[in-house]
C-alpha positions, -999 to 999 in steps of 0.1 A, spaced: 0 -1 0 16 33 -12 17 62 15 -15 81 15 -36 54 -3 -71 46 12 -65 61 47 -102 60 56 -102 23 48 -71 17 65 -84 35 99 -116 16 96 -96 -18 93 -75 -7 124 -106 -1 145 -121 -34 133 -89 -52 144 -90 -34 178 -127 -45 184 -115 -81 171 -89 -81 196 -113 -72 227 -137 -99 213 -109 -124 213 -98 -115 249 -133 -119 259 -136 -156 246 -101 -166 260 -102 -145 292 -70 -140 309 -51 -169 292 -36 -144 267 -5 -140 288 18 -133 259 -1 -103 248 26 -78 260 53 -97 245 35 -99 211 30 -62 214 66 -55 219 77 -79 190 50 -64 164 60 -28 175 98 -36 167 88 -54 134 66 -26 122 93 0 127 118 -22 109 94 -26 80 86 10 78 123 19 78 126 -5 49 97 9 33 80 -26 30 43 -30 19 40 -55 47 41 -26 74 3 -22 69 -5 -57 79 19 -56 108 2 -23 122 -31 -40 119 -19 -70 140 -7 -44 163 -42 -31 169 -54 -67 174 -30 -73 203 -37 -38 216 -73 -48 217 -66 -78 239 -45 -58 262 -71 -31 266 -97 -56 278 -72 -73 300 -63 -40 316 -99 -31 322 -108 -66 338 -78 -65 361 -87 -51 395 -60 -42 421 -67 -58 456 -75 -25 471 -104 -19 445 -136 -10 463 -153 -43 445 -129 -65 469 -152 -55 498 -184 -69 480 -211 -80 504 -196 -61 533 -209 -31 556 -181 -4 551 -176 32 558 -157 49 529 -146 83 518 -136 97 483 -140 123 458 -170 132 436 -159 128 400 -193 135 381 -224 158 385 -247 142 411 -279 131 395 -312 143 413 -342 122 402 -376 131 418 -395 102 429 -428 94 448 -431 71 478 -461 46 483 -474 69 509 -477 99 483 -447 119 497 -421 131 471 -383 127 477 -353 128 456 -332 98 445 -295 110 443 -265 93 427 -230 101 431 -200 90 412 -173 86 436 -135 79 433 -130 58 464 -99 69 486 -103 52 517 -125 22 533 -132 13 570 -145 -23 576 -163 -29 610 -139 -30 640 -110 -21 617 -90 8 608 -91 32 578 -71 17 549 -64 30 514 -87 19 486 -92 26 448 -117 24 421 -151 41 414 -184 33 427 -220 48 425 -233 60 459 -271 60 459 -290 82 486 -323 99 493 -331 134 500 -364 152 509 -355 184 490 -328 199 468 -300 214 489 -292 251 487 -257 243 478 -256 209 459 -224 191 458 -198 197 429 -172 178 412 -142 177 434 -161 178 468 -152 151 494 -177 127 503 -181 102 532 -211 75 536 -217 42 550 -234 12 533 -230 -25 520 -208 -28 488 -227 -44 461 -214 -55 426 -230 -40 395 -258 -61 381 -268 -62 345 -304 -66 331 -301 -104 326 -313 -98 291 -293 -112 263 -306 -86 238 -295 -58 258 -260 -40 263 -236 -54 287 -240 -28 313 -214 -46 338 -187 -44 309 -197 -8 300 -193 3 336 -161 -17 341 -146 4 311 -153 35 328 -136 21 361 -169 16 379 -168 -15 397 -193 -14 427 -225 4 440 -233 14 476 -268 25 492 -259 51 519 -273 38 553 -292 58 579 -261 82 587 -269 96 551 -241 113 530 -215 140 542 -203 164 518 -173 184 523 -166 214 500 -132 215 481 -112 237 458 -98 225 424 -113 207 393 -121 242 378 -123 229 343 -147 201 350 -168 225 372 -167 250 342 -182 223 318 -209 215 345 -218 251 348 -222 253 308 -245 223 310 -266 241 339 -267 273 319 -282 255 289 -307 236 311 -320 268 327 -324 284 291 -344 255 281 -366 258 313 -373 294 305 -382 285 268 -405 254 275 -422 235 304 -398 220 329 -407 184 319 -401 191 281 -369 207 291 -357 179 311 -366 156 283 -348 176 256 -317 180 279 -315 143 286 -315 134 250 -289 160 241 -265 159 272 -276 125 290 -287 122 327 -320 116 344 -325 149 363 -359 162 362 -374 133 345 -405 114 356 -402 77 364 -429 69 338 -410 88 312 -377 68 321 -396 35 321 -412 43 286 -378 49 272 
Protein backbone atom coordinates (compact mmCIF):
# COMPACT_ATOMS: atom_id res chain seq x y z
CA UNK A 1 0.00 0.00 0.00
CA UNK A 2 1.50 3.31 -1.03
CA UNK A 3 1.69 6.22 1.38
CA UNK A 4 -1.59 8.15 1.53
CA UNK A 5 -3.56 5.47 -0.27
CA UNK A 6 -7.00 4.60 1.15
CA UNK A 7 -6.50 6.24 4.59
CA UNK A 8 -10.17 5.91 5.59
CA UNK A 9 -10.22 2.22 4.69
CA UNK A 10 -7.04 1.64 6.69
CA UNK A 11 -8.45 3.48 9.72
CA UNK A 12 -11.63 1.40 9.53
CA UNK A 13 -9.56 -1.79 9.32
CA UNK A 14 -7.49 -0.71 12.35
CA UNK A 15 -10.62 -0.05 14.43
CA UNK A 16 -12.06 -3.38 13.29
CA UNK A 17 -8.90 -5.19 14.40
CA UNK A 18 -9.02 -3.39 17.75
CA UNK A 19 -12.60 -4.58 18.28
CA UNK A 20 -11.62 -8.09 17.17
CA UNK A 21 -8.84 -8.12 19.76
CA UNK A 22 -11.32 -7.16 22.49
CA UNK A 23 -13.69 -9.94 21.41
CA UNK A 24 -10.78 -12.38 21.33
CA UNK A 25 -9.82 -11.51 24.89
CA UNK A 26 -13.46 -11.93 25.99
CA UNK A 27 -13.50 -15.47 24.55
CA UNK A 28 -10.14 -16.53 25.94
CA UNK A 29 -10.26 -14.57 29.21
CA UNK A 30 -6.95 -13.97 30.95
CA UNK A 31 -5.20 -16.92 29.30
CA UNK A 32 -3.63 -14.57 26.74
CA UNK A 33 -0.51 -13.99 28.82
CA UNK A 34 1.81 -13.35 25.86
CA UNK A 35 -0.05 -10.23 24.72
CA UNK A 36 2.56 -7.82 26.03
CA UNK A 37 5.40 -9.80 24.44
CA UNK A 38 3.52 -9.94 21.15
CA UNK A 39 2.94 -6.20 21.33
CA UNK A 40 6.65 -5.50 21.75
CA UNK A 41 7.61 -7.85 18.90
CA UNK A 42 5.04 -6.38 16.51
CA UNK A 43 6.04 -2.83 17.40
CA UNK A 44 9.70 -3.50 16.62
CA UNK A 45 8.76 -5.37 13.44
CA UNK A 46 6.51 -2.49 12.31
CA UNK A 47 9.32 0.03 12.83
CA UNK A 48 11.78 -2.11 10.87
CA UNK A 49 9.34 -2.60 7.99
CA UNK A 50 8.52 1.11 8.01
CA UNK A 51 12.22 1.94 7.80
CA UNK A 52 12.62 -0.49 4.88
CA UNK A 53 9.41 0.87 3.26
CA UNK A 54 7.98 -2.62 3.02
CA UNK A 55 4.33 -3.07 1.93
CA UNK A 56 3.94 -5.58 4.79
CA UNK A 57 4.15 -2.72 7.29
CA UNK A 58 0.40 -2.08 7.00
CA UNK A 59 -0.40 -5.70 7.87
CA UNK A 60 1.92 -5.58 10.88
CA UNK A 61 0.25 -2.42 12.14
CA UNK A 62 -3.16 -4.08 11.84
CA UNK A 63 -1.92 -7.04 13.88
CA UNK A 64 -0.58 -4.53 16.37
CA UNK A 65 -4.10 -3.13 16.83
CA UNK A 66 -5.39 -6.67 17.33
CA UNK A 67 -3.00 -7.21 20.23
CA UNK A 68 -3.81 -3.76 21.61
CA UNK A 69 -7.46 -4.80 21.79
CA UNK A 70 -6.65 -7.84 23.91
CA UNK A 71 -4.47 -5.76 26.24
CA UNK A 72 -7.18 -3.11 26.55
CA UNK A 73 -9.72 -5.63 27.83
CA UNK A 74 -7.23 -7.34 30.14
CA UNK A 75 -6.24 -4.00 31.68
CA UNK A 76 -9.90 -3.15 32.21
CA UNK A 77 -10.78 -6.48 33.85
CA UNK A 78 -7.71 -6.68 36.09
CA UNK A 79 -8.51 -5.08 39.45
CA UNK A 80 -5.99 -4.28 42.19
CA UNK A 81 -6.56 -5.87 45.63
CA UNK A 82 -7.44 -2.43 47.03
CA UNK A 83 -10.37 -1.94 44.62
CA UNK A 84 -13.73 -1.25 46.27
CA UNK A 85 -15.14 -4.36 44.55
CA UNK A 86 -12.98 -6.50 46.87
CA UNK A 87 -15.31 -5.50 49.73
CA UNK A 88 -18.48 -6.78 48.01
CA UNK A 89 -21.09 -7.96 50.50
CA UNK A 90 -19.45 -6.08 53.39
CA UNK A 91 -20.87 -3.13 55.32
CA UNK A 92 -18.18 -0.43 55.15
CA UNK A 93 -17.59 3.21 55.77
CA UNK A 94 -15.76 4.93 52.93
CA UNK A 95 -14.58 8.31 51.75
CA UNK A 96 -13.65 9.66 48.36
CA UNK A 97 -14.07 12.40 45.79
CA UNK A 98 -17.07 13.17 43.60
CA UNK A 99 -15.93 12.89 39.98
CA UNK A 100 -19.18 13.60 38.11
CA UNK A 101 -22.25 15.76 38.49
CA UNK A 102 -24.69 14.26 41.03
CA UNK A 103 -27.92 12.99 39.47
CA UNK A 104 -31.11 14.16 41.22
CA UNK A 105 -34.25 12.25 40.20
CA UNK A 106 -37.68 13.07 41.70
CA UNK A 107 -39.66 10.11 42.97
CA UNK A 108 -42.95 9.41 44.74
CA UNK A 109 -43.12 7.00 47.69
CA UNK A 110 -46.06 4.61 48.24
CA UNK A 111 -47.49 6.99 50.90
CA UNK A 112 -47.64 9.80 48.32
CA UNK A 113 -44.71 11.83 49.65
CA UNK A 114 -42.15 13.10 47.18
CA UNK A 115 -38.41 12.62 47.57
CA UNK A 116 -35.28 12.84 45.46
CA UNK A 117 -33.13 9.90 44.56
CA UNK A 118 -29.49 10.99 44.36
CA UNK A 119 -26.65 9.21 42.59
CA UNK A 120 -23.03 10.23 43.10
CA UNK A 121 -20.07 8.89 41.15
CA UNK A 122 -17.24 8.62 43.67
CA UNK A 123 -13.55 7.85 43.30
CA UNK A 124 -12.92 5.85 46.46
CA UNK A 125 -9.88 6.81 48.54
CA UNK A 126 -10.33 5.12 51.93
CA UNK A 127 -12.41 2.27 53.34
CA UNK A 128 -13.10 1.26 56.94
CA UNK A 129 -14.54 -2.17 57.73
CA UNK A 130 -16.33 -2.88 61.04
CA UNK A 131 -13.87 -3.01 63.97
CA UNK A 132 -10.97 -2.13 61.69
CA UNK A 133 -8.86 0.91 60.89
CA UNK A 134 -9.07 3.05 57.79
CA UNK A 135 -7.16 1.66 54.81
CA UNK A 136 -6.38 2.95 51.36
CA UNK A 137 -8.75 1.92 48.59
CA UNK A 138 -9.22 2.57 44.88
CA UNK A 139 -11.77 2.27 42.10
CA UNK A 140 -15.02 4.09 41.41
CA UNK A 141 -18.48 3.35 42.71
CA UNK A 142 -22.00 4.70 42.46
CA UNK A 143 -23.29 6.03 45.77
CA UNK A 144 -27.09 6.06 46.03
CA UNK A 145 -28.95 8.18 48.58
CA UNK A 146 -32.30 9.86 49.21
CA UNK A 147 -33.13 13.46 50.07
CA UNK A 148 -36.38 15.20 50.93
CA UNK A 149 -35.49 18.39 49.08
CA UNK A 150 -32.84 19.92 46.86
CA UNK A 151 -29.98 21.43 48.92
CA UNK A 152 -29.19 25.13 48.76
CA UNK A 153 -25.59 24.32 47.84
CA UNK A 154 -25.52 21.01 45.93
CA UNK A 155 -22.38 18.92 45.85
CA UNK A 156 -19.92 19.71 43.08
CA UNK A 157 -17.30 17.78 41.18
CA UNK A 158 -14.19 17.57 43.35
CA UNK A 159 -15.98 17.75 46.71
CA UNK A 160 -15.16 15.15 49.37
CA UNK A 161 -17.85 12.65 50.32
CA UNK A 162 -18.22 10.15 53.16
CA UNK A 163 -20.93 7.54 53.71
CA UNK A 164 -21.66 4.06 55.04
CA UNK A 165 -23.37 1.16 53.32
CA UNK A 166 -23.04 -2.34 51.93
CA UNK A 167 -20.84 -2.75 48.86
CA UNK A 168 -22.64 -4.44 45.98
CA UNK A 169 -21.33 -5.52 42.61
CA UNK A 170 -23.05 -4.05 39.53
CA UNK A 171 -25.86 -6.16 38.13
CA UNK A 172 -27.00 -6.22 34.51
CA UNK A 173 -30.51 -6.56 33.18
CA UNK A 174 -30.07 -10.34 32.62
CA UNK A 175 -31.34 -9.84 29.08
CA UNK A 176 -29.19 -11.21 26.23
CA UNK A 177 -30.66 -8.62 23.86
CA UNK A 178 -29.45 -5.67 25.95
CA UNK A 179 -26.03 -4.08 26.18
CA UNK A 180 -23.60 -5.57 28.68
CA UNK A 181 -23.97 -2.85 31.31
CA UNK A 182 -21.44 -4.49 33.63
CA UNK A 183 -18.78 -4.32 30.94
CA UNK A 184 -19.67 -0.72 30.11
CA UNK A 185 -19.32 0.27 33.76
CA UNK A 186 -16.03 -1.59 34.06
CA UNK A 187 -14.71 0.28 31.00
CA UNK A 188 -15.34 3.51 32.94
CA UNK A 189 -13.65 2.09 36.05
CA UNK A 190 -16.94 1.70 37.96
CA UNK A 191 -16.79 -1.58 39.86
CA UNK A 192 -19.35 -1.31 42.67
CA UNK A 193 -22.47 0.38 44.02
CA UNK A 194 -23.28 1.46 47.57
CA UNK A 195 -26.62 2.52 49.05
CA UNK A 196 -26.08 5.06 51.81
CA UNK A 197 -27.26 3.97 55.24
CA UNK A 198 -29.24 5.87 57.87
CA UNK A 199 -26.30 8.18 58.58
CA UNK A 200 -26.72 9.62 55.10
CA UNK A 201 -24.07 11.28 52.98
CA UNK A 202 -21.61 13.85 54.31
CA UNK A 203 -20.28 16.35 51.77
CA UNK A 204 -17.21 18.51 52.36
CA UNK A 205 -16.54 21.32 49.83
CA UNK A 206 -13.10 21.33 48.23
CA UNK A 207 -11.30 23.64 45.84
CA UNK A 208 -9.94 22.57 42.46
CA UNK A 209 -11.34 20.81 39.40
CA UNK A 210 -12.07 24.21 37.83
CA UNK A 211 -12.28 22.93 34.25
CA UNK A 212 -14.74 20.14 34.99
CA UNK A 213 -16.80 22.48 37.12
CA UNK A 214 -16.82 24.96 34.23
CA UNK A 215 -18.21 22.27 31.92
CA UNK A 216 -20.88 21.47 34.52
CA UNK A 217 -21.76 25.17 34.74
CA UNK A 218 -22.17 25.33 30.95
CA UNK A 219 -24.57 22.37 31.08
CA UNK A 220 -26.54 24.07 33.87
CA UNK A 221 -26.69 27.29 31.85
CA UNK A 222 -28.23 25.54 28.85
CA UNK A 223 -30.62 23.67 31.10
CA UNK A 224 -31.89 26.87 32.68
CA UNK A 225 -32.30 28.41 29.23
CA UNK A 226 -34.41 25.46 28.09
CA UNK A 227 -36.57 25.67 31.21
CA UNK A 228 -37.30 29.32 30.45
CA UNK A 229 -38.25 28.51 26.85
CA UNK A 230 -40.48 25.47 27.50
CA UNK A 231 -42.17 23.56 30.32
CA UNK A 232 -39.82 21.99 32.86
CA UNK A 233 -40.80 18.43 31.93
CA UNK A 234 -40.13 19.04 28.23
CA UNK A 235 -36.85 20.81 29.00
CA UNK A 236 -35.69 17.88 31.12
CA UNK A 237 -36.52 15.42 28.33
CA UNK A 238 -34.74 17.44 25.62
CA UNK A 239 -31.73 18.03 27.88
CA UNK A 240 -31.49 14.31 28.66
CA UNK A 241 -31.51 13.44 24.95
CA UNK A 242 -28.82 16.03 24.16
CA UNK A 243 -26.52 15.77 27.17
CA UNK A 244 -27.57 12.60 29.02
CA UNK A 245 -28.68 12.16 32.61
CA UNK A 246 -32.01 11.68 34.37
CA UNK A 247 -32.39 14.86 36.39
CA UNK A 248 -35.91 16.25 36.22
CA UNK A 249 -37.36 13.24 34.39
CA UNK A 250 -40.44 11.49 35.72
CA UNK A 251 -40.09 7.78 36.44
CA UNK A 252 -42.88 6.99 33.95
CA UNK A 253 -40.98 8.71 31.14
CA UNK A 254 -37.77 6.85 31.99
CA UNK A 255 -39.68 3.56 32.05
CA UNK A 256 -41.21 4.31 28.63
CA UNK A 257 -37.77 4.89 27.13
